[in-house]
Structures are given as structure tokens and as C-alpha cells.
C-alpha positions as CSV (number, residue, x, y, z in Angstrom):
1,X,23.6,65.3,198.2
2,X,25.7,68.5,197.6
3,X,26.9,69.4,194.1
4,X,30.3,68.1,193.0
5,X,32.9,70.8,193.0
6,X,33.3,70.8,189.2
7,X,29.6,71.6,188.7
8,X,29.7,74.8,190.6
9,X,32.9,76.3,189.3
10,X,33.8,78.3,186.2
11,X,31.5,80.4,183.9
12,X,28.4,79.8,186.0
13,X,29.5,82.5,188.4
14,X,30.0,85.0,185.5
15,X,32.5,87.1,187.4
16,X,32.9,89.5,184.5
17,X,29.2,90.3,184.4
18,X,28.1,93.0,186.9
19,X,25.2,92.0,189.2
20,X,21.8,93.4,188.1
21,X,20.0,95.7,190.4
22,X,16.9,96.9,188.5
23,X,14.7,99.4,190.3
24,X,11.3,100.0,188.8
25,X,11.9,103.0,186.5
26,X,9.0,105.1,187.7
27,X,9.5,108.8,188.5
28,X,10.6,109.3,192.1
29,X,10.4,105.7,193.2
30,X,14.1,104.6,192.9
31,X,14.8,104.9,196.6
32,X,11.6,103.1,197.7
33,X,11.5,99.7,199.4
34,X,11.0,96.6,197.2
35,X,7.4,96.2,198.3
36,X,6.5,99.8,197.4
37,X,8.1,99.4,194.0
38,X,6.4,96.1,193.4
39,X,3.0,97.6,194.3
40,X,3.6,100.6,192.0
41,X,4.5,98.2,189.2
42,X,1.1,96.6,189.6
43,X,-0.6,100.0,189.2
44,X,1.6,101.4,186.4
45,X,2.2,99.1,183.5
46,X,5.9,98.2,183.4
47,X,6.1,98.5,179.6
48,X,4.7,102.1,179.5
49,X,5.0,103.2,183.1
50,X,1.5,104.6,182.7
51,X,-1.8,103.7,184.2
52,X,-5.5,103.7,183.4
53,X,-7.2,103.8,186.8
54,X,-10.9,103.4,187.0
55,X,-12.4,105.5,189.8
56,X,-15.6,104.2,191.4
57,X,-15.2,105.6,195.0
58,X,-17.7,108.4,194.6
59,X,-20.2,106.7,196.9
60,X,-18.1,107.3,200.0
61,X,-19.4,110.9,200.1
62,X,-22.3,111.1,197.6
63,X,-24.0,107.8,197.8
64,X,-25.2,105.8,194.7
65,X,-23.8,108.0,191.9
66,X,-25.3,107.7,188.5
67,X,-23.7,104.8,186.8
68,X,-22.7,103.2,190.1
69,X,-26.2,102.2,191.3
70,X,-25.2,98.5,190.7
71,X,-21.5,98.1,190.6
72,X,-21.8,94.4,190.0
73,X,-23.6,95.2,186.7
74,X,-21.9,98.3,185.5
75,X,-18.3,98.0,186.6
76,X,-17.3,94.4,186.7
77,X,-17.4,94.1,182.9
78,X,-14.8,97.0,182.7
79,X,-12.2,95.4,185.1
80,X,-10.3,93.6,182.3
81,X,-9.5,97.0,180.7
82,X,-8.4,98.8,183.9
83,X,-4.9,98.9,185.2
84,X,-6.2,99.6,188.7
85,X,-9.5,100.2,190.4
86,X,-9.9,103.0,192.9
87,X,-12.7,102.0,195.3
88,X,-13.7,101.5,198.9
89,X,-13.2,98.6,201.2
90,X,-16.9,98.1,201.5
91,X,-17.2,97.7,197.7
92,X,-14.1,95.5,197.6
93,X,-15.5,93.0,200.1
94,X,-19.1,93.1,198.9
95,X,-18.7,93.2,195.1
96,X,-15.3,93.0,193.5
97,X,-14.3,89.4,192.7
98,X,-10.9,88.4,194.1
99,X,-10.2,86.5,190.9
100,X,-10.3,89.6,188.9
101,X,-6.7,90.3,190.0
102,X,-7.2,94.1,189.4
103,X,-4.9,96.1,191.7
104,X,-6.9,98.0,194.3
105,X,-6.3,101.6,195.1
106,X,-8.2,101.9,198.4
107,X,-10.0,105.0,199.5
108,X,-8.7,105.6,203.0
109,X,-10.2,109.0,204.0
110,X,-13.8,110.1,204.5
111,X,-16.3,111.4,207.0
112,X,-18.5,114.2,205.7
113,X,-21.2,113.7,203.0
114,X,-22.2,116.1,200.3
115,X,-24.5,117.6,202.9
116,X,-21.6,118.9,204.9
117,X,-18.2,120.6,204.5
118,X,-16.2,118.1,202.5
119,X,-12.8,119.2,203.6
120,X,-13.5,118.0,207.2
121,X,-12.3,114.5,206.4
122,X,-10.5,112.0,208.7
123,X,-8.7,108.8,208.1
124,X,-11.3,106.1,207.7
125,X,-9.2,103.0,207.0
126,X,-6.3,101.6,208.9
127,X,-3.2,100.4,207.0
128,X,-3.6,96.9,208.5
129,X,-6.9,96.6,206.8
130,X,-5.5,97.9,203.6
131,X,-2.8,95.1,203.9
132,X,-5.6,92.5,204.5
133,X,-7.3,93.6,201.3
134,X,-3.9,93.4,199.5
135,X,-4.3,97.0,198.3
136,X,-1.7,98.2,195.8
137,X,-2.0,101.7,197.2
138,X,-4.2,103.8,199.5
139,X,-5.8,107.2,198.6
140,X,-6.4,110.2,200.7
141,X,-8.0,113.5,199.9
142,X,-5.9,116.7,200.5
143,X,-7.7,120.0,200.6
144,X,-5.1,122.6,199.9
145,X,-6.7,126.0,200.5
146,X,-9.8,124.4,202.0
147,X,-11.3,125.2,205.4
148,X,-9.7,122.1,207.0
149,X,-6.5,122.1,205.0
150,X,-4.2,121.3,207.9
151,X,-6.3,118.4,209.1
152,X,-6.3,116.9,205.6
153,X,-2.5,117.3,205.2
154,X,-2.1,115.6,208.6
155,X,-4.3,112.7,207.4
156,X,-2.0,112.3,204.5
157,X,1.2,112.4,206.5
158,X,-0.1,109.9,209.0
159,X,-1.0,107.6,206.2
160,X,2.4,108.0,204.6
161,X,4.0,107.0,207.9
162,X,1.9,103.9,208.1
163,X,2.5,103.2,204.4
164,X,6.2,103.3,205.0
165,X,5.9,100.6,207.7
166,X,3.7,98.3,205.6
167,X,5.2,99.0,202.1
168,X,2.0,100.4,200.7
169,X,2.2,103.6,198.6
170,X,0.0,106.6,199.2
171,X,-1.9,108.4,196.5
172,X,-2.7,112.0,197.4
173,X,-5.8,113.4,195.7
174,X,-5.7,117.2,195.4
175,X,-9.3,118.2,196.0
176,X,-10.5,121.4,194.3
177,X,-13.6,123.0,195.6
178,X,-15.9,125.4,193.7
179,X,-14.1,128.3,195.3
180,X,-10.6,127.4,194.1
181,X,-9.2,128.1,190.7
182,X,-8.0,125.1,188.8
183,X,-5.1,126.9,187.2
184,X,-1.4,125.9,187.0
185,X,-0.4,128.1,189.9
186,X,-2.8,126.4,192.3
187,X,-2.2,122.9,191.0
188,X,1.6,123.4,191.2
189,X,1.2,124.4,194.9
190,X,-1.2,121.6,195.8
191,X,0.7,118.8,194.0
192,X,4.1,119.9,195.2
193,X,3.0,120.1,198.9
194,X,1.7,116.5,198.7
195,X,4.9,115.2,197.1
196,X,7.1,117.1,199.5
197,X,5.3,115.6,202.5
198,X,5.7,112.1,201.3
199,X,2.9,111.1,198.8
200,X,4.2,108.5,196.4
201,X,1.7,109.4,193.6
202,X,-0.4,112.5,193.2
203,X,-3.8,112.8,191.5
204,X,-4.8,116.2,190.2
205,X,-6.9,118.0,187.6
206,X,-5.9,119.0,184.2
207,X,-5.6,122.7,183.2
208,X,-5.3,124.0,179.7
209,X,-2.4,126.3,180.2
210,X,1.0,125.2,181.6
211,X,0.0,121.8,182.8
212,X,3.5,120.7,181.8
213,X,4.8,122.9,184.6
214,X,2.5,121.1,187.1
215,X,3.8,117.7,186.0
216,X,7.4,118.9,185.8
217,X,7.4,120.5,189.3
218,X,6.0,117.3,190.9
219,X,8.8,114.8,191.7
220,X,6.5,111.8,191.8
221,X,4.1,110.4,189.2
222,X,1.1,112.7,188.4
223,X,-2.2,111.0,187.5
224,X,-4.9,113.1,185.9
225,X,-8.4,113.2,187.5
226,X,-11.2,112.8,185.0
227,X,-13.6,115.2,186.8
228,X,-17.2,115.8,185.6
229,X,-18.7,114.0,182.6
230,X,-17.6,115.5,179.3
231,X,-18.5,114.5,175.7
232,X,-16.3,111.5,174.9
233,X,-14.3,113.3,172.3
234,X,-13.4,116.0,174.8
235,X,-12.5,113.5,177.5
236,X,-10.2,111.7,175.2
237,X,-8.5,115.0,174.1
238,X,-8.1,116.0,177.8
239,X,-6.4,112.6,178.5
240,X,-4.2,112.9,175.5
241,X,-3.1,116.4,176.4
242,X,-2.4,115.5,180.0
243,X,-0.2,112.5,178.9
244,X,1.6,114.5,176.3
245,X,2.4,117.1,179.0
246,X,3.8,114.8,181.5
247,X,1.0,112.9,183.3
248,X,1.8,109.3,184.1
249,X,-1.8,108.2,183.6
250,X,-5.4,109.0,184.2
251,X,-7.9,108.2,187.0
252,X,-11.3,108.4,185.3
253,X,-14.7,107.6,186.6
254,X,-17.7,109.4,185.3
255,X,-16.1,109.9,181.9
256,X,-16.1,106.1,181.6
257,X,-19.0,104.6,183.6
258,X,-21.4,107.4,182.6
259,X,-20.5,107.0,178.9
260,X,-23.2,105.5,176.6
261,X,-20.8,102.6,176.0
262,X,-18.4,102.4,178.9
263,X,-16.4,99.4,177.7
264,X,-15.6,101.1,174.4
265,X,-14.7,104.3,176.3
266,X,-12.2,102.6,178.7
267,X,-10.6,100.8,175.8
268,X,-10.3,104.2,173.9
269,X,-8.8,105.8,177.0
270,X,-6.3,102.9,177.2
271,X,-5.2,103.5,173.6
272,X,-4.6,107.1,174.4
273,X,-2.6,106.4,177.6
274,X,-0.6,103.4,176.6
275,X,-0.3,103.8,172.8
276,X,-0.3,107.6,172.5
277,X,-3.2,107.3,170.0
278,X,-4.4,110.7,169.0
279,X,-7.8,111.8,170.3
280,X,-9.5,111.7,166.9
281,X,-8.3,108.2,166.2
282,X,-9.3,107.1,169.8
283,X,-12.7,108.6,169.3
284,X,-13.1,106.5,166.1
285,X,-12.1,103.4,168.1
286,X,-14.8,104.4,170.7
287,X,-17.5,104.7,168.0
288,X,-16.5,101.5,166.2
289,X,-14.7,99.3,168.8
290,X,-13.1,96.1,167.5
291,X,-15.2,92.9,167.8
292,X,-14.4,90.8,170.9
293,X,-11.9,87.9,170.3
294,X,-13.4,84.5,169.5
């Protein structure tokens, strides 16, 4: 039975109150479709607009990396402390529990192993399969300055086109080979190219000098790559400095799962990223983590 007229009239329409239209306030995403913004809001915590991404996709080119020999044993206990998990579709379907509810950033490029030229990658996952997995984003390696630079850029732009159709954001990972200098000039070049050609998020390395110019020149969120294993205190300092200089989060792998106490480390990284805890305090948290609730 329809409502009586007197029940639908008057103040309930709130004619004096402007209609709300709240985009997710993340750098560069205001013009994206609702689905894109929703997925980004799963990766980046809405209260801080930052993320602690746990990267465990190393096996797609280098096999069973130290610390990832048994993902079911080493990584699953860390999932409650990660804002997102960067991994492969094989690992998702074989090992990651659907009930964990951790957003998946799905590795979508691949091809060569560590035995060959790494920049010769192709797209290795279709966007339809990413949608079946319910990925929050897909990741593609971009080798600016590498031997197969143009091919890797084309991989990214094809993925961006597909992502626009499916509402799935693309994370461009700026790959840095041993022959390339990880300085601000190079990182500004690589990250800006990725953003200009459509990447919704860019992952790059930290540099000591002028990292703020790298973050400032990139019109989309910049996530810091953890890189090789460092002493825990140094890794926390690097994360803190990256955040203070404009990064929207970190994507750490070896600096977490190769730590002596990975759970304490990921919690310390989370304190740095989301609470701006200084490195020395975060390191004390790492050494003496709080007792689990209950």
C-alpha cells in the first residue's frame, strides 16, 4: 500500500540541505567511476588515505623466494595487519583464504624469469579473470629506460584500457634495473610517464634526496617499494621518510616476511604509515610488540 500523502511531505525532503556527493578524497581519483573509487577505498584506508600493502608476488619471476617457501605458513598470519595483498592469481586460488577479506592487488604482467632479460614482459592475466578474483587492483611492471621499455609501457596502457571497462584500477610498478640510477630525476621521469598514460596508482622506490619532488610531480598516489631486505630500524626510517615526503603508503615484502618477527614488523610499519609514529618509537614497538588481545 502506498504511503499516505502526509507521511511523504514536509521536512523529510530537506529542500534546504544540498545533496551530498562525496568522492573518495584520494589524490587524482575524483573523476574516476564509482567502482574505481570503491576499489581504491579498499586498498587505501579511508580514515588516513594511506596503505600498508604486503607484497608476496616475487615468485612470478624468481620462484620460491626466502620467506615465501610456504605462503600458507609464513604469510597468512600477517593478513589481518595488511591493508592489501599484492600477489598472483595462482597464489590467490591455491592458498589465500577468501574469508580473509584482504583486498587483492593482482600481478598481471610476467614472462621472463631471473634467468632472462626481465624487461621482456607481457600481460599475463586478463581483466576478466581479475574481475572473477574480485581484485581491488591489478599491477603491471613498467621498465622505463629498460631494453623493452616500449613493450612494457604498452602492457600498461592496454591494462588501463581494460581496467576502465571493468572499473579495476591499475598499479604501475616502476622497475629499476641494476644499470639505472635510483635518483629523483629518474624516478620523476618514470612515475610521471606512468601517471600521464593512465595508471591510477604508481609504485616506486625511495631516494634520499628530493623524494618530495617525485611525489609532488606524480598526480596520482605514490606507494613506496620496500626493495631489498634492510635492518628493521632502517626499513622503518625509510617508510617514515617516504610518508613524510608525500608517499601514500608502502608496498613492502622482504622487509616484512624476511624479518625475524614478521608480525611485529608489519604492525610497526602500520604504526608508521597510519599513525605517523616516528621510526625510533616504531622500532621499540617492533622489539616489544603489545600482547595479543584476550
